[in-house]
C-alpha positions in Angstrom: -62.3 -35.2 64.8 -59.4 -35.1 67.2 -57.1 -38.0 66.7 -54.4 -40.0 68.7 -51.4 -40.9 66.5 -48.7 -43.3 68.0 -45.7 -42.3 65.4 -42.8 -45.6 65.1 -39.0 -44.2 66.0 -38.3 -43.8 62.0 -41.0 -41.2 61.5 -39.0 -39.3 64.2 -35.7 -40.4 62.2 -37.2 -39.9 58.8 -37.9 -35.9 60.0 -36.6 -34.8 63.0 -39.0 -31.9 63.3 -42.3 -34.6 62.5 -44.0 -33.7 66.0 -45.0 -30.2 64.8 -46.6 -32.3 61.8 -50.0 -33.7 63.1 -51.6 -29.9 63.2 -54.4 -30.5 66.8 -54.5 -34.0 67.7 -52.5 -35.6 70.3 -48.9 -37.6 69.7 -48.2 -40.5 72.0 -44.2 -41.5 71.5 -43.7 -45.4 72.9 -40.8 -46.5 75.7 -39.3 -48.9 73.0 -39.1 -45.5 70.0 -37.4 -43.9 73.5 -34.7 -47.5 73.5 -34.7 -47.2 69.7 -33.1 -43.5 69.7 -30.8 -44.4 72.8 -29.4 -47.2 70.7 -29.5 -44.9 67.8 -27.8 -41.6 69.2 -23.9 -43.0 69.4 -23.4 -43.6 65.6 -21.7 -41.6 63.4 -24.3 -41.3 60.4 -27.5 -39.8 59.4 -29.4 -41.9 61.7 -27.1 -41.3 65.0 -27.7 -37.2 64.3 -31.9 -37.1 63.9 -31.2 -39.3 67.1 -29.7 -37.3 68.6 -31.4 -34.5 67.4 -34.9 -35.7 68.0 -33.3 -36.9 71.7 -32.7 -32.5 72.7 -36.4 -31.6 70.6 -38.1 -34.2 73.7 -36.1 -33.1 76.6 -36.6 -29.4 75.3 -40.2 -29.8 75.9 -39.7 -31.0 79.4 -39.4 -27.6 80.6 -42.9 -26.9 79.5 -44.4 -30.1 81.3 -44.2 -33.6 82.8 -43.8 -36.3 79.6 -45.4 -38.7 81.2 -48.6 -36.7 81.9 -48.2 -35.1 78.2 -47.5 -31.8 76.7 -48.8 -29.2 75.1 -48.0 -28.6 72.2 -47.7 -24.8 69.7 -50.8 -25.6 67.6 -52.6 -27.2 70.5 -51.9 -30.6 70.8 -50.3 -32.9 73.0 -47.1 -35.0 73.6 -47.3 -37.8 75.7 -44.4 -40.5 76.2 -45.8 -44.0 77.1 -44.7 -46.7 79.5 -44.9 -50.4 77.9 -48.2 -51.7 78.7 -49.4 -55.2 79.6 -48.9 -57.8 76.5 -52.2 -57.7 75.4 -51.4 -59.5 71.5 -51.0 -62.4 70.3 -48.5 -65.1 71.2 -47.6 -65.2 67.6 -46.2 -61.7 68.0 -43.0 -61.1 70.5 -43.8 -58.9 72.8 -39.6 -58.6 72.9 -39.3 -56.4 69.8 -39.8 -52.7 69.7 -42.4 -53.0 67.0 -44.4 -55.0 68.5 -44.1 -53.2 71.6 -45.5 -50.6 70.1 -48.7 -52.3 68.4 -49.7 -53.3 72.1 -49.5 -49.5 72.9 -51.7 -48.9 69.8 -54.0 -51.7 70.9 -54.2 -50.9 74.6 -55.4 -47.3 73.9 -57.7 -48.5 71.2 -60.1 -50.8 73.3 -59.8 -48.1 76.2 -60.2 -45.2 74.7 -63.3 -47.4 72.7 -62.1 -46.6 68.9 -63.8 -49.6 67.7 -67.1 -47.9 68.8 -68.7 -45.7 66.5 -67.6 -41.5 66.9 -64.8 -42.6 69.4 -61.9 -40.5 68.5 -59.2 -43.2 66.6 -55.7 -44.3 67.1 -53.6 -44.4 64.5 -50.0 -45.6 64.5 -47.8 -43.7 61.8 -44.5 -46.0 60.8 -43.5 -45.8 57.5 -42.3 -49.6 58.4 -44.6 -51.3 55.3 -44.5 -54.6 57.7 -45.8 -53.0 60.7 -48.4 -51.2 59.0 -49.8 -54.8 57.6 -49.4 -55.8 61.2 -51.1 -53.1 62.9 -54.0 -54.1 59.7 -54.2 -57.8 61.4 -54.4 -56.3 64.5 -57.8 -54.1 63.2 -55.6 -51.0 63.7 -55.6 -48.2 61.7 -52.4 -47.2 60.6 -50.4 -45.0 57.9 -47.6 -43.8 56.3 -46.1 -40.6 57.5 -47.6 -38.6 54.8 -46.6 -35.1 55.3 -43.0 -34.7 53.2 -44.8 -36.7 50.9 -45.0 -35.7 46.2 -47.2 -37.0 44.0 -44.5 -38.0 41.6 -47.2 -38.1 38.6 -47.2 -34.5 39.2 -44.0 -33.9 39.1 -42.5 -30.9 37.7 -40.5 -32.0 34.0 -38.9 -28.6 33.0 -40.4 -29.0 30.1 -44.1 -27.9 28.3 -45.3 -28.1 25.0 -48.0 -25.4 24.0 -49.7 -25.1 20.4 -49.4 -21.2 19.1 -50.5 -19.9 15.3 -48.2 -20.3 13.3 -47.8 -16.1 13.2 -46.7 -16.6 16.5 -44.1 -19.0 16.4 -42.7 -16.4 13.0 -42.5 -13.5 15.4 -40.8 -15.5 18.4 -37.9 -15.9 15.8 -38.6 -12.2 14.6 -38.7 -10.2 18.0 -36.6 -13.4 20.3 -39.4 -13.0 22.8 -42.6 -14.5 23.6 -44.8 -13.9 26.7 -45.7 -16.2 28.3 -48.3 -16.7 31.6 -47.0 -16.4 34.6 -49.4 -18.6 36.5 -48.7 -21.9 33.7 -45.3 -21.8 33.1 -42.0 -21.5 35.3 -38.9 -19.6 35.3 -36.2 -21.8 33.5 -39.1 -24.1 32.0 -38.5 -24.9 28.4 -41.2 -24.8 25.8 -41.5 -26.5 22.7 -44.0 -24.2 20.2 -46.2 -26.2 18.0 -48.0 -24.4 15.3 -51.6 -24.9 15.8 -52.4 -25.4 12.2 -50.6 -29.4 12.0 -47.7 -27.8 9.7 -44.3 -28.6 11.4 -43.2 -25.0 12.2 -41.9 -25.4 15.1 -39.8 -23.6 18.5 -38.0 -24.4 21.8 -37.6 -21.6 24.2 -36.8 -20.7 27.8 -38.6 -19.1 30.5 -36.6 -16.1 31.4 -35.8 -15.9 34.9 -34.6 -12.1 34.6 -38.3 -10.8 36.1 -39.7 -10.0 32.9 -42.6 -12.9 32.3 -41.6 -13.8 28.2 -39.9 -17.4 26.2 -36.3 -16.2 25.0 -35.6 -18.3 22.2 -32.2 -20.9 23.1 -28.5 -20.0 21.4 -28.4 -21.2 18.1 -24.7 -22.6 19.5 -25.2 -25.7 21.0 -23.3 -26.1 24.6 -20.7 -28.5 25.2 -18.6 -28.9 28.1 -15.2 -31.2 28.1 -15.7 -32.6 24.9 -19.3 -33.8 25.3 -22.1 -32.1 23.4 -26.4 -33.0 23.9 -26.9 -36.1 22.2 -31.4 -35.1 23.0 -33.3 -32.0 23.9 -33.2 -32.7 27.4 -30.1 -33.4 27.4 -29.2 -29.9 25.2 -32.0 -27.7 28.2 -29.4 -29.4 30.6 -26.7 -28.6 30.1 -28.0 -24.7 29.3 -28.9 -24.6 33.0 -25.5 -27.1 34.2 -23.5 -24.2 32.4 -26.1 -20.8 33.6 -24.3 -19.1 36.6 -27.5 -17.1 37.2 -29.1 -20.8 38.5 -27.6 -21.4 41.7 -29.4 -25.2 42.0 -30.1 -27.5 39.0 -32.0 -30.7 39.9 -32.1 -33.8 37.0 -34.5 -36.4 37.0 -33.7 -40.0 35.2 -33.3 -43.2 34.8 -29.6 -44.8 34.5 -28.6 -44.3 31.0 -30.0 -40.8 30.0 -26.5 -38.9 31.1 -27.6 -36.9 33.6 -24.3 -38.3 35.7 -22.0 -37.4 32.7 -22.9 -33.9 31.7 -23.4 -32.7 35.3 -19.7 -33.8 35.9 -18.7 -32.7 32.2 -20.6 -29.2 33.1 -18.4 -29.1 36.3 -14.9 -29.9 35.3 -15.5 -27.6 32.8 -16.9 -24.4 34.5 -14.1 -26.0 37.5 -11.0 -26.8 35.6 -10.7 -24.9 33.1 -12.2 -21.8 33.9 -11.8 -21.3 37.3 -15.1 -20.6 37.6 -15.3 -22.5 41.0 -12.6 -23.0 43.5 -13.8 -26.8 43.8 -15.6 -29.7 42.2 -17.7 -31.9 45.2 -19.0 -34.9 44.3 -21.4 -36.5 47.2 -23.8 -39.5 47.1 -25.6 -40.9 50.1 -23.4 -44.5 50.0 -24.6 -47.4 51.8 -27.2 -48.6 53.1 -29.1 -47.2 56.7 -28.0 -47.0 59.8 -24.2 -47.7 58.6 -21.1 -45.8 57.6 -18.2 -46.5 55.5 -16.6 -47.3 58.6 -16.9 -50.8 57.8 -15.3 -51.5 54.8 -11.7 -52.5 54.7 -8.6 -49.5 53.3 -8.1 -46.0 53.5 -11.4 -43.9 52.7 -10.8 -43.3 49.1 -10.6 -47.1 49.0 -14.0 -47.1 50.6 -15.4 -44.6 49.2 -14.3 -45.5 45.6 -16.3 -49.1 46.2 -19.4 -46.7 46.3 -18.7 -44.4 43.8 -17.9 -46.5 41.1 -20.3 -44.6 38.5 -18.5 -41.2 39.0 -15.1 -42.6 39.0 -15.8 -44.4 35.8 -17.7 -41.3 34.3 -14.6 -39.2 34.9 -12.3 -41.7 33.7 -14.5 -41.4 31.0 -14.0 -38.1 30.3 -10.5 -37.6 31.2 -9.5 -40.0 28.9 -11.7 -38.0 26.1 -8.6 -35.6 26.2 -6.6 -37.6 26.9 -6.7 -41.1 25.2 -5.5 -44.3 26.7 -4.8 -42.4 29.8 -8.3 -41.9 31.1 -7.0 -43.9 34.9 -4.6 -41.6 35.3 -5.7 -38.9 34.3 -8.4 -39.1 36.5 -6.3 -40.2 39.2 -4.0 -36.8 38.9 -7.5 -34.7 38.7 -8.5 -36.4 41.8 -5.0 -35.9 43.6 -4.6 -32.0 42.3 -7.4 -30.9 45.3 -9.8 -29.7 42.7 -11.7 -32.1 42.9 -13.8 -34.3 46.1 -15.5 -37.1 45.9 -17.7 -37.5 49.7 -20.1 -39.1 51.7 -23.1 -36.7 52.8 -21.8 -37.9 56.5 -18.5 -36.2 55.7 -20.3 -32.8 54.3 -22.0 -31.9 57.8 -20.6 -29.7 59.8 -18.6 -28.3 56.5 -19.3 -24.5 54.8 -18.3 -24.8 50.3 -18.1 -21.5 49.5 -17.6 -21.1 45.6 -18.0 -25.1 44.9 -19.3 -26.4 42.4 -21.6 -29.0 44.3 -23.0 -32.6 42.7 -25.2 -34.2 45.1 -25.4 -38.0 43.3 -28.6 -40.6 44.2 -30.4 -38.3 45.9 -33.1 -40.7 45.7 -31.6 -41.9 48.6 -32.0 -38.8 51.2 -34.6 -38.0 53.6 -36.1 -34.0 52.7 -34.4 -33.1 56.2 -31.1 -34.5 55.0 -31.4 -32.6 51.4 -32.0 -29.7 53.3 -29.1 -30.0 55.9 -26.6 -30.4 52.7 -28.0 -27.9 51.3 -27.2 -25.6 53.6 -23.6 -26.4 53.8 -23.9 -24.2 50.0 -21.8 -20.6 51.0 -21.3 -18.0 49.0 -20.9 -18.0 45.0 -22.2 -22.4 45.3 -23.4 -24.1 42.6 -25.5 -27.7 43.4 -26.6 -29.6 41.0 -28.7 -32.3 42.6 -29.1 -35.8 40.2 -31.0 -38.9 40.7 -34.1 -42.1 39.9 -36.6 -41.9 42.1 -37.6 -45.6 41.3 -34.3 -46.7 41.9 -33.9 -46.6 46.0 -32.0 -48.5 48.1 -33.2 -47.2 51.5 -36.3 -49.5 53.1 -38.2 -46.3 55.2 -38.2 -44.2 51.6 -40.0 -44.1 48.4 -40.7 -42.7 45.0 -43.4 -39.6 46.9 -40.9 -39.1 49.9 -37.0 -39.1 49.1 -35.6 -36.0 48.8 -34.7 -36.0 45.1 -38.7 -35.6 44.5 -39.3 -33.5 47.5 -37.0 -30.6 46.7 -38.2 -30.4 42.9 -41.6 -29.8 44.3 -40.6 -27.7 46.4 -38.0 -25.3 44.5 -40.1 -25.1 40.8 -40.5 -21.6 40.8 -38.0 -20.2 42.1 -36.1 -17.8 40.2 -32.5 -19.3 40.8 -33.5 -23.1 39.9 -34.0 -25.2 37.3 -35.1 -28.6 36.4 -34.8 -31.6 33.5 -36.6 -35.0 34.2 -35.3 -37.4 31.6 -36.9 -39.6 29.6 -34.7 -40.8 26.4 -32.0 -43.3 27.3 -28.8 -43.1 25.3 -27.3 -45.9 26.4 -26.5 -49.1 24.4 -29.0 -50.8 22.6 -29.1 -54.3 25.2 -28.8 -51.9 28.5 -32.3 -50.4 27.4 -34.2 -54.0 26.3 -33.2 -55.1 29.4 -34.0 -52.1 31.5 -37.1 -52.0 29.4 -38.4 -55.9 29.6 -36.7 -57.2 32.5 
């Protein structure tokens, strides 16, 4: 059955290509949404950029017909801009609010289309605003989140698997240095922990090759190190294997605070950039401010503004520098930043740049939309390695959740690519007090 979807502004800003995600159903954009896009278009951050992109897309569609009458979309649906309707909402919903104006259009159209009658085409409000969905529910309207880019986080690829095999296969793996694996089950660069099916303690660890030969290869007997940092558990070991592998263009690391993902990522970046000169520069970027703002509202120079939001990066950099130069960590960290070999920037400052030959770290990626993630990755030039880290359960932006952020979206879309490696961290390596607080408070 054909449906009519009424889009909230946050859906268009979340995914600038969302107009093509509703199959052959009709789409209505209320005038209040156009007004909000117009208010946001002058902003210098991602929201402003997305508002301008959506406005340009709508303007291009005018060449195919009149938007007030409806323009046919590629998949057969109709796109229409709808003017405000006479207010028929309850008095408790102030009509001068954009959200309520959108709900009023949906309420009016649902009455007109008879969506409350049996077998009538439904009118559905699509919004990433939880409270707006609650208000729609109170009005008896059908509403939903924008789900086109949602990922089932319970089934998210972890990069690590366990496999029970006969003990003699483990012996053969050690002897032959390889073990065939099923390409329908495992992915390139996935780590597999082999365990003996007879209950013995015999085991082995390997990584699925990314060279086209679908076999498990044993890890090097020598543990990887970077800037004096050694892995403290299997997950950190796996991550460092991926981070130090030049055959991989992109590595994704997911884990809570205290798992060490940021520290080992920064350590390997310093190793490859400062010591080995494998990359021209180490670039660390992060989504650093609440939605709709940029660092311009903070006092001080650009560096001082960034330092206020990038404390974890500076702390890790000082810690690593102090390991090499005891009692001089902070001074050495500032020296590294002043050398030009390390750049710390906000995601906003990545737009329009091309970054060849860089070691690029995207931290706190759970606060990015899938579209923002794509924008950042397209900045990577030839010879650039990108490492994306974050915790999908620590989201600071109001219209993202654990299933619809740029981090989980990226992990899900890239799994199986030969140039991609991923690890989900589960073991923390922080203080007993911090771990206890995380679990109990």
